[in-house]
C-alpha positions in Angstrom: -26.5 -18.3 -1.4 -27.1 -15.2 -3.5 -24.9 -12.1 -3.0 -24.9 -8.4 -3.7 -21.9 -6.1 -4.0 -22.6 -2.6 -2.8 -21.6 0.3 -4.9 -19.0 1.3 -2.2 -17.3 -2.1 -2.6 -17.3 -1.8 -6.4 -15.7 1.7 -6.1 -13.1 0.2 -3.6 -12.2 -2.5 -6.1 -11.8 0.1 -8.9 -9.7 2.4 -6.7 -7.4 -0.4 -5.6 -7.1 -1.6 -9.2 -5.8 1.8 -10.2 -3.3 1.9 -7.4 -2.0 -1.6 -8.1 -2.0 -1.0 -11.9 0.4 1.9 -11.6 3.1 -0.7 -10.8 1.8 -3.8 -12.4 -1.2 -4.0 -14.7 -1.4 -7.8 -14.6 -1.4 -7.9 -10.8 -4.2 -5.3 -10.8 -6.3 -7.6 -13.0 -5.4 -10.6 -10.7 -6.5 -8.6 -7.7 -10.0 -8.0 -9.1 -10.3 -11.6 -10.3 -9.2 -12.9 -6.8 -11.7 -10.6 -5.1 -14.6 -11.7 -7.4 -13.6 -15.4 -6.8 -13.6 -14.8 -3.0 -17.1 -13.2 -3.2 -18.3 -16.5 -4.7 -16.5 -18.6 -2.1 -17.8 -16.5 0.8 -21.4 -16.6 -0.5 -21.2 -20.4 -0.6 -20.1 -20.6 3.1 -20.5 -17.1 4.7 -20.4 -18.1 8.3 -17.5 -20.6 8.0 -15.1 -18.4 6.0 -15.2 -14.9 7.6 -14.1 -13.6 11.0 -16.2 -11.6 13.4 -14.3 -10.1 16.2 -14.1 -6.8 18.2 -15.7 -3.8 16.7 -17.0 -5.7 13.8 -19.4 -7.7 16.1 -21.2 -4.4 16.9 -21.6 -3.6 13.2 -22.6 -7.2 12.4 -19.8 -7.2 9.8 -17.5 -10.2 9.0 -14.2 -10.0 7.1 -11.9 -12.1 5.1 -8.6 -11.4 3.3 -8.2 -11.8 -0.4 -5.9 -14.7 -1.2 -2.7 -13.5 -2.8 -3.5 -10.0 -1.6 -3.6 -10.6 2.1 -3.5 -7.0 3.2 -6.8 -6.3 1.5 -10.0 -7.3 3.4 -13.5 -8.0 2.2 -16.1 -6.8 4.6 -19.6 -8.3 4.4 -22.8 -8.8 6.3 -24.8 -12.1 6.2 -28.6 -11.8 5.8 -31.0 -14.7 6.0 -31.2 -15.1 2.2 -28.1 -13.4 0.8 -24.7 -12.0 1.6 -24.0 -8.3 1.2 -20.5 -7.3 0.3 -20.0 -3.8 1.8 -16.4 -2.8 1.3 -13.0 -4.0 0.1 -10.3 -2.1 2.1 -6.7 -2.2 2.8 -6.0 -3.4 6.3 -3.9 -0.4 7.2 -6.9 1.9 7.2 -8.6 3.0 10.4 -11.4 0.5 9.9 -13.7 1.0 12.9 -14.5 4.6 11.8 -15.7 3.3 8.4 -18.3 1.1 9.9 -20.0 3.4 12.5 -23.7 3.1 12.5 
């Protein structure tokens, strides 16, 4: 299935890269590569790989953690012909506020 990465998700990746790179440049590059690989995996099986619980059901948003960087979550919405990656956020954030309609 095709997918799009929203500008907010790209900005999130860039911001997280900068934070991680302060301590470990190689880990920052691995983070972005892992996120991009996960985008491809999710797009192949969007309904099997993500979770939709609680407040995310109301926003029609699913999430999946990034392997190797488990505290970071990819948030996405499944459309009939494509997957839309909305945000990539650290799990410690107040997430429901970020997905209000």
